[in-house]
N, C-alpha and C positions, 0 to 999 in steps of 0.2 A: 669696382665696377665690372660689369659680369663683361667677359672677354668676348669677341665676335661668336668664336664657338658654341658661343650659348641663346645667339638669335631663334627667335620660335620658326618653326619649318611649316610656312602659310604658303600654299602654289597659288592662294590670293593675291600675295604682295607681289608682282614681281620685282621689286626691289628691294626686298629682303634676300629673296632668290638671288639675287644678281651679288647681293654685300656677300651672302653666304659662299659662292663659286666663284668669284673673283676677285672677293676685298673690298673694301671701304673705297681706297683708291683708287682702284678701278673701275668700279660702280661710280662712281662722281669725279670723271676727271677734272671737272673746274674747279674744285676744291686746289686742285696741287699738294695733294697730301704727299706725295711720294712715297718711300721706304721708311719714312720714320714709326716709331712707334704712337700707337695714341691708347687710349682709352674708352672703351664704352659700353654701356648701360641701356637696359630697356626700361624706360621710362613712364610707359604707356603704349598698352594693348588690347584691341578689339578685337580678337579670329574674325577671318576675315571681312573684315572690314578696313584697317589703317596700326599700323603703329608706330611708335616715337621713340629715337634714339637718342641719350644725350653723349656727345662725342668730346674728348678733350685728346687737341693736341697742344704739348706744347702750353703756353699760354692764351691758346686758343683756346675758344669753346664754342659750340652751337651744336642745334638740335635738326637731327633726319628723319623727315616724315614720309612712310610708303605708306600708299595706299592701296585699295583695289579698285579705284577708279582714279580717272583723268584727273589730277588737281589743276588744270590750267585755269579753272575759275577762281581758284586759292592764291592760282601765283597772281593776274593778273589785278586782283585787290590787294597783294603786299607790296605791287608797283602803285597801286593808284595810291595808298595810304603815305607811302616814300614822298613820293609828288606832292601829299597833302601837307610836310614836314613833321611827317609823324615817325620813322624810320631814322635811327643812324646811319650815314653811308659808308662808315668805315672802322675798326676797333677804335676803341675809346673816344670816336663821336658824340660829343653833348649837345644840346640843346638849347635853344635860350629859355628861359624860365618860365615865358607866356606860353611858349610848344612843349613844356615838360611831359606831357601826359605820350606816352611813346608806343610806339608795337614792331615787334621784330623784323629788322630787316631781313629780306630774301638775296641770301648767299648765292644760290646756284637751284637749278633746276633741271630735273633732266625726265623729258618729256615721254620717252618710251618709256622711260621704268617706272614711270608714275612715283616720282620721287622731289620731295623738296627742301630744301637745306637753306635753313633762317637761323638769325642770330640770335645771340642770347642773353634772354632780359637778366640782371642779377638782382636778386629781391624778396623778402618771403611775399607768401601768397597771404590775401587778406585773411583766410582763413585763419591762417598762423598767428596773426594781429587779435582777432577775438578772443583763439585759444589765452595769448600769451596776456589778454585785459586793456589793449588797447583799441579796441571797438569804435571808440570815436573815432580815431585816423582812419578806420579802415573804411569808415562810412564817408567819411570826408575825401577819401581818395574817390571812391566809387562815384562820386558827387559830381566829383572834376574831369572824372572820365566822361560821366553823360554829358554836362556843360560842354564840353569839346567835340563832342560825336554828334553833338548839336549843332555845330557850327559846320561841319563837313558839308561841303555840296558834291560829295559821291554820288552817283546814280547808278551804282553797280549792285547784281545780284539778283535773285532771284524774290519774288513777292512773299514773305515771311511775317504777316501781320494775323489776327484773329481767326480768319477762315481756314490757314493751314493748321493752326492751332487745334483748331474743332477740327478736322477732319485725322488728328490724330489721337485724341481724346479716347474715342473706342479703342484703343490696343491697352490702356492704363485700365479703364471699367473692367476689361474681361479679364486682366489682373490679377484685379481686387476678386470680382465673382470669383474666380480658380479658388482663392487663397480663403475667402468669407463671406457667404453669401448678403449676410446682415450688410458688410462693406459694399458689397457688391451693388445692392439696393442704394446704399447713398450714394454710390459714386454715380450710378444711372440717373439718379434724380439729381443732381447736381448738374452734371454732362447737358440734362436738359436744362436744367436754367442759365449755363452757361451760352447755350445757343440765343435760348430766348432776351438773352440780353449781352449779346455781343454788340461789342463796342463801336461804333464808327468811324474810321479813322482819316486824316486830313494827310497833309504831306507827307509823304514815307521820306524815310530816313535812313542811314545807313546802320543796323542793327549787328549786333554779333551772333544774336541767335540762342547761346549758351552762356551770357557773361554769370556765371557761376563766381563765388567769393574765391572761388583758389585761381580763378584766372584772370583775376587783378594782381598784379604785384605793387609792390612797394619800395619804389625803385630811388625814395631818397628824399628827391624834389619832386616827386610827381607820382602818379600812376601807369604800370604798365600794362597790356592787354595782350593774354598770348589766346591760343588755340583758336582758329577763324573758320573751321570748318563747316558752320553752319550760319555763316554771317547772311545777309538778305538786306531788303528795302522792305524795313515796317516803322509801326510806332516807336518811339522812345518808351512805350512803357511797358514795350514787350521786354527788353531790356533791365531795366528798372524794377518789375514785377520777377522775372527771372533772380535779380540778386537778391531783392526783399525776399522771396520766398527761400532763399538761402540761408539767409540767415533764420529767419523761423523754425527752418529747421532741425536748425542747428542748436536753437534756443529751447526746443521743444524736446529733444530727444537727447540731449546733456544738458543737464538744469543745470552745472556748475558754469556754464554758460552763456544764461539765461540773459543775467544782467547786462554783459558784456553787446550780446547782442542788442539786447531792445536801444544799447548806448549806440551800436552802430546804426540801427536804423533812422533814431530820432537824428543823427548826425545829417547821413543823407537826404533825412527828407527835408531838413535844414537848408543843406546845400542845391538841392534841386527846387526849391519853393518858384511859384509861376510860370516851371517849368512841363509839370505833369499835370495830367487830367487827373480829379483825384480815384473816381467811376474807374475808370476804364485799368487803372494802375491796379485799382483792386481787381478787377476782372482778370486782369493776366498773371497778379497774383495768386490766383484764387488756381486757375487753370494750369499751374507749373504746379501748385505743390498737389492737386490729384493728379497729375506725372509722378511726383517723386514719390507719394503715398503708393501709387501701383510697385514700380521700379523695387521699394524699399521692402517688398516681401520677398525678395532673392536671396535676399543677405537677413535682416531682421525682423524681431518678431511681429507676430499680428498688432499686440500693444501700440508698439511705435506706430505702426504704417495707421491705426485708426485716428490717433493723437492728432496724427499732420492730415488725415482727411478732414476730419469735424472741425478744423482750424480753415480748411478751404473751403466747406460749407459753411462756417462763420462768416466769412469774406463776401463769400457771393450773397449773401443775403443781408448784408451791413445796410440801413438804410442810407441813401443820401438824399441832401436837399440843394438842389441847384439851381438857377435860377436865369431866368431869359429874358436879358435888360432891363435887371436888377427889380425883377418882379420873383415872390417865389413861385416854384414849380404848380403846386396846386391851382395857384389862380390862374398862370398863362396858360395850365391844361383845359381847366374852365373856358376861359376866354377863347382858345383857338375851337371846341367841341361846340360850343356854340354858333361858329362859323362857319366852320368846315366843314365838309363830310369826304367821304368815299377817298378816293388818293391824296387827296391835299393835306386832309383829316391823317393819313395813315403816315405819308410823310414827315409831318408836323411833329409828332410822337415821335416815330423813330431818331428824329434826330433831337429830343431831347430825353430821351428814358437811359442812355447811358450817362450820358457829361452836359455842358451847356455847350450849346448851339454855337458854329462855327460863324464867321463873320458871313461864309459865302451861304451856309444853311440858316441864318438870320433874312438875308438877302430875300432867297425862294421863297421863303415862306411870308414874305412881305409879297412877294409878286404873286404869290399863291392867292395870297387875302385880299388882294384888289383886283383880283381875274374874279373869284366869287363874285366882289360889290360891285363888279359892273354884270356880271349876269343878273343878278336881283334888281336892278334899275330898269 
């Protein structure tokens, strides 16, 4: 493990500066480390944004996270998740079998130095399971987490749905345009399609925001989820789409993993049957693959980014057959267009455009239909 002296010298991260200057024990006195020896290594670093340090002191292990912004919202999230029964309350604390999904406990928070200390969850990430031929278990664990997330009553975090995602798409389109004009054209067309087919979203849930396969761990008796910096309130399809996009990326860019990635996807979809809207899921998966394709140009060949972008386009263009009260979509649209005009028709079409209408939307469409009938009498 790297000694403290090898910490990045980053003035944007006051926590790192404090550790370099006074040492870990004095920088975070709440840990009660004393003068004993410890091991430390940098396990994640984004210059000017954040750093994650893995620390071992005797038989204790934890993560120190230093930020360039106040992490108070994330600290509040960890406290809320602990209150909901998802975090162990101390070393060696286990959870009941029906609460096996876990997040790290918050051990300390230094608000003046913008640092969090969280407990360490032991277990391999799902990316490792896919590599080792355990794709089905990876998919089952991810599904178990999403089912647990769907039950959480937490209303904490900023709005994090399709609107936010569309606001970020332009950055990745620009990356692809800079790398190759043809890719840029395809990406711009995809972005336009995503804007036209933006899914309507109902009751929001707590979402992780970056639920990559590497952020889900196999704890033996259930999944553990780490790295909550981008949490918010949004549709479950957002997290599901991100997870599936990481499987797609792995299978497309590492052919030896294609089979296991497919098995992980099949297990995940089976484990979340009835929980997710298929069209909204495809939308979020496509949008995240577009993001991945743009970021890939930093380190990977153009050809691999093209393969990932092509899959994003395919998902966005895939036909969908949805129903309204048991009727095929085409028949429903035909009946509505013969009855509604103007704003009423626009509302109905939007409700049906990307997924089955919610009960609230069906009620509103019924009200509009009755309103039109009354005007025609």
